[in-house]
C-alpha positions as CSV (number, residue, x, y, z in Angstrom):
1,M,15.9,36.8,-4.8
2,A,13.4,35.1,-3.1
3,K,14.0,30.9,-3.9
4,A,11.6,28.7,-6.0
5,S,9.8,26.4,-4.2
6,V,9.7,22.9,-3.9
7,R,7.5,20.6,-5.3
8,S,5.9,18.5,-2.9
9,Q,6.4,15.2,-4.1
10,R,3.3,12.6,-4.1
11,W,3.2,8.8,-2.7
12,V,0.9,5.8,-2.6
13,V,1.3,4.0,0.0
14,K,0.8,0.3,0.3
15,V,0.4,-1.6,4.2
16,G,-0.7,-5.4,3.8
17,S,-3.3,-7.2,6.3
18,K,-0.6,-9.6,8.2
19,M,1.1,-5.6,8.6
20,V,-1.9,-3.9,10.1
21,C,-3.1,-6.7,12.1
22,D,0.0,-7.4,13.7
23,G,1.5,-4.6,14.5
24,G,-2.1,-3.1,15.4
25,P,-2.4,0.5,17.0
26,L,1.7,0.7,17.6
27,L,2.9,0.9,14.3
28,M,-0.2,2.5,13.0
29,R,0.8,5.7,14.7
30,A,4.7,5.1,13.8
31,W,3.5,5.2,10.8
32,M,1.5,7.9,10.5
33,Q,4.7,10.4,12.3
34,Q,6.5,8.8,9.7
35,V,3.9,10.5,7.5
36,S,3.6,14.0,9.6
37,E,7.4,14.3,9.0
38,L,6.7,13.3,4.7
39,R,5.2,16.7,5.2
40,K,7.2,18.4,6.6
41,K,10.4,17.2,6.6
42,H,10.8,16.1,2.8
43,K,7.6,17.8,0.2
44,V,5.9,14.6,0.0
45,E,1.6,14.1,0.1
46,V,1.1,10.4,0.9
47,I,-2.2,8.3,-0.1
48,W,-2.1,5.7,1.7
49,V,-4.1,2.4,0.8
50,S,-4.7,0.1,3.3
51,S,-6.1,-3.7,3.6
52,G,-6.8,-5.6,6.6
53,A,-10.7,-4.8,7.1
54,I,-11.4,-8.6,6.4
55,A,-9.1,-9.8,8.6
56,W,-9.5,-7.5,11.1
57,A,-12.6,-8.1,12.0
58,T,-12.3,-11.5,11.6
59,E,-10.5,-11.6,14.7
60,R,-12.9,-10.0,16.4
61,T,-15.4,-11.7,15.7
62,D,-16.4,-15.7,15.8
63,F,-16.3,-16.4,12.2
64,K,-13.5,-18.6,11.7
65,A,-14.0,-20.7,8.6
66,A,-11.8,-20.7,6.2
67,Q,-13.6,-21.3,3.4
68,R,-16.1,-17.7,2.9
69,T,-18.6,-17.6,0.2
70,L,-19.3,-14.1,-1.1
71,P,-21.8,-12.6,1.1
72,Q,-19.7,-13.4,4.2
73,K,-16.8,-11.8,3.4
74,Q,-18.8,-8.8,2.2
75,A,-20.8,-9.0,6.1
76,L,-17.1,-9.4,7.2
77,S,-16.1,-6.3,5.6
78,A,-18.8,-4.3,6.5
79,I,-17.2,-5.1,10.2
80,G,-13.8,-4.7,9.7
81,Q,-13.8,-1.3,7.8
82,P,-14.7,1.2,10.6
83,L,-13.0,-1.0,13.7
84,I,-9.3,-0.5,11.5
85,M,-10.4,3.0,10.0
86,D,-11.2,3.9,13.7
87,Q,-7.0,3.2,14.5
88,Y,-6.1,5.6,12.2
89,N,-8.3,8.4,13.1
90,L,-6.3,7.7,16.8
91,A,-3.3,7.1,14.8
92,L,-3.2,10.2,13.3
93,Q,-5.0,12.2,15.7
94,A,-2.4,11.5,17.7
95,T,0.0,13.5,15.1
96,D,-2.3,16.0,14.1
97,L,-3.0,14.5,11.4
98,L,-6.6,14.7,10.1
99,G,-7.5,11.7,7.6
100,S,-10.5,10.2,5.6
101,Q,-12.3,7.6,4.3
102,V,-12.3,6.6,-0.3
103,L,-13.3,3.7,-0.7
104,L,-13.5,1.9,-4.1
105,T,-14.0,-1.0,-6.9
106,A,-12.5,-1.7,-10.0
107,G,-15.2,-0.5,-11.8
108,D,-14.7,3.2,-10.2
109,M,-11.5,3.2,-12.1
110,K,-12.5,2.4,-15.3
111,D,-15.9,4.2,-15.8
112,K,-14.2,8.1,-17.3
113,V,-17.1,10.1,-15.6
114,R,-16.3,8.1,-11.5
115,R,-12.4,7.4,-12.1
116,Q,-12.7,11.8,-12.5
117,N,-14.4,12.0,-9.7
118,L,-11.7,9.7,-7.5
119,Q,-9.0,12.1,-8.9
120,N,-11.1,15.5,-7.9
121,V,-11.4,14.1,-4.3
122,L,-8.3,13.3,-3.7
123,K,-6.1,16.0,-5.7
124,E,-8.8,18.2,-2.8
125,L,-7.4,16.3,0.2
126,L,-3.9,16.5,-0.6
127,R,-4.8,20.5,-1.3
128,W,-6.2,20.4,2.3
129,E,-3.9,17.9,3.8
130,V,-5.7,16.0,5.0
131,I,-4.5,12.2,4.5
132,P,-6.4,9.7,1.8
133,I,-6.4,5.8,3.5
134,L,-7.7,3.9,0.1
135,N,-9.4,0.1,0.8
136,E,-11.2,-1.9,-2.1
137,N,-15.0,-1.7,-1.4
138,D,-15.3,-5.6,-0.9
139,A,-18.7,-5.4,1.1
140,V,-20.3,-4.5,-2.9
141,S,-17.5,-5.9,-4.8
142,T,-18.2,-8.7,-6.7
143,A,-15.9,-10.8,-8.7
144,E,-16.2,-9.4,-11.9
145,I,-15.2,-5.4,-10.1
146,Q,-12.8,-6.7,-7.9
147,F,-9.2,-5.2,-8.0
148,G,-7.7,-8.9,-7.5
149,D,-5.9,-7.3,-4.7
150,N,-4.5,-3.8,-3.0
151,D,-1.3,-4.2,-4.7
152,A,-3.5,-4.2,-8.1
153,L,-5.6,-1.3,-6.5
154,A,-2.0,1.0,-5.3
155,S,-0.6,0.6,-8.8
156,Q,-3.8,1.5,-10.1
157,V,-4.3,5.2,-8.4
158,A,0.3,5.5,-7.7
159,V,-0.4,6.0,-12.1
160,M,-4.0,7.0,-12.1
161,M,-2.8,10.6,-10.0
162,K,0.3,10.4,-11.4
163,A,3.1,9.4,-8.1
164,S,6.5,9.8,-8.1
165,R,6.6,6.9,-6.0
166,L,4.9,3.4,-4.8
167,I,5.8,2.1,-1.5
168,L,4.4,-1.6,-0.9
169,M,4.6,-2.5,2.9
170,T,5.0,-6.4,3.7
171,D,5.6,-8.6,6.2
172,V,8.7,-10.0,4.6
173,D,12.3,-7.8,3.7
174,G,12.0,-7.3,-0.4
175,L,12.7,-9.5,-3.2
176,Y,15.0,-13.1,-2.8
177,D,16.8,-14.2,-5.5
178,R,15.2,-17.4,-3.9
179,D,13.1,-18.3,-1.3
180,P,14.2,-17.8,1.9
181,N,11.6,-19.9,3.8
182,N,13.8,-22.5,2.2
183,N,17.7,-21.2,1.5
184,P,19.3,-19.6,4.9
185,D,21.4,-18.6,1.5
186,A,18.7,-16.8,0.1
187,Q,19.9,-12.9,-1.0
188,L,17.8,-9.8,-0.7
189,I,17.7,-7.7,-3.7
190,H,18.4,-4.1,-3.1
191,Y,17.2,-3.2,-6.8
192,R,16.6,-3.5,-10.8
193,K,16.3,-1.0,-13.1
194,K,13.6,-3.0,-14.6
195,L,11.6,-6.2,-14.3
196,G,12.0,-9.1,-16.5
197,S,10.5,-12.3,-16.5
198,K,14.0,-13.4,-14.8
199,E,12.6,-11.6,-11.9
200,M,8.8,-12.7,-12.0
201,K,9.5,-16.5,-12.0
202,M,11.3,-15.7,-8.4
203,A,8.3,-15.3,-7.0
204,H,4.8,-17.8,-7.6
205,P,1.4,-16.9,-7.7
206,K,0.2,-18.9,-5.7
207,V,2.2,-17.9,-3.0
208,K,0.1,-16.0,-0.6
209,S,-0.2,-14.9,3.0
210,K,-2.8,-16.7,5.0
211,V,-4.0,-13.1,6.2
212,G,-4.2,-11.5,3.1
213,T,-4.5,-11.8,-0.6
214,G,-1.8,-10.3,-2.6
215,G,1.7,-11.7,-2.2
216,M,4.9,-11.1,-3.9
217,Y,3.6,-12.1,-7.2
218,S,0.8,-9.7,-7.2
219,K,3.9,-7.1,-5.3
220,L,6.2,-7.9,-8.9
221,L,2.9,-7.6,-11.4
222,A,2.7,-3.8,-9.1
223,A,5.7,-2.4,-9.4
224,E,5.8,-3.9,-13.1
225,R,2.0,-1.3,-14.0
226,A,4.4,1.5,-11.7
227,S,7.1,1.4,-14.1
228,K,5.7,1.0,-16.7
229,A,4.4,5.0,-16.1
230,G,7.9,5.9,-14.6
231,I,7.2,4.9,-10.8
232,V,9.9,3.7,-8.8
233,T,8.9,0.8,-6.2
234,H,9.6,-0.2,-3.5
235,M,9.1,-3.3,-1.3
236,V,10.1,-2.9,2.1
237,R,9.2,-4.6,4.9
238,G,6.3,-2.3,7.3
239,D,7.5,-2.9,10.2
240,I,11.0,-1.8,10.2
241,P,11.5,1.7,11.8
242,R,11.4,5.0,10.3
243,N,10.8,3.0,7.0
244,L,9.7,5.8,5.1
245,L,12.3,8.2,6.1
246,Q,15.0,5.8,5.0
247,I,13.3,5.7,1.1
248,A,13.3,9.9,1.8
249,N,16.2,10.0,2.4
250,G,17.4,7.6,-0.5
251,Q,19.1,4.8,1.7
252,A,19.1,1.2,0.8
253,I,16.7,-0.1,2.3
254,G,14.1,-3.5,0.8
255,T,14.2,-3.9,-2.6
256,Q,13.4,-0.6,-5.4
257,V,12.6,-0.9,-9.1
258,G,12.8,1.8,-11.5
259,G,14.5,5.0,-10.5
260,H,18.2,5.1,-9.4
261,A,20.0,2.9,-7.4
262,P,20.0,4.0,-4.1
263,E,22.7,4.0,-1.6
């Protein structure tokens, strides 16, 4: 009797601006090597959500002002987005993969026709074994049509695309029971079946990255949204070697919300 084919899993992986900028091309290549191995060995298809366009443009231009107007942010995004895609394309080519760029606003998710079009194109790209690389379309976004941050974007895409896992890669190891910057005895929380008010209080909503727009609070909100749809969320440090493959192998890494407790 012929063996039944293994059904593919679908993951949404989001990486933050600090990881993208600090890790640069070498880390991007390491990520894409893992994406290739996830597909070949674990039957996992990946939708990639990447921050970093504005931060990348800031590093490449003379514009260093901390306070920016909306048009200035939009202009920086327009500069940074092709620069960051150049690096992703090089990383993808090194692993014999093909990528695609999809830029979104929150309005694309709210409008039924545009939402359906987005679902259709993402499904087709995955069927062609092309890696969709998503980002908020900051060059045209305004306060009324912003996701808020890419953690929110990633969680909404995960729910829309019926993903099995949402991976949020950041510059910290995961969720701690106390602020590790001020408490050397802080312990990493490896697993929660679900999030409650206790966990949400551990991450203050005003604490954000100096480079990105999110923070641990936004990741908890994303995990909470995903959990309601039955999606397992992992919050992991983005530069840990083979972190995605460790997740695929069921190893304990970072903080997992939902699903069975890791080994």
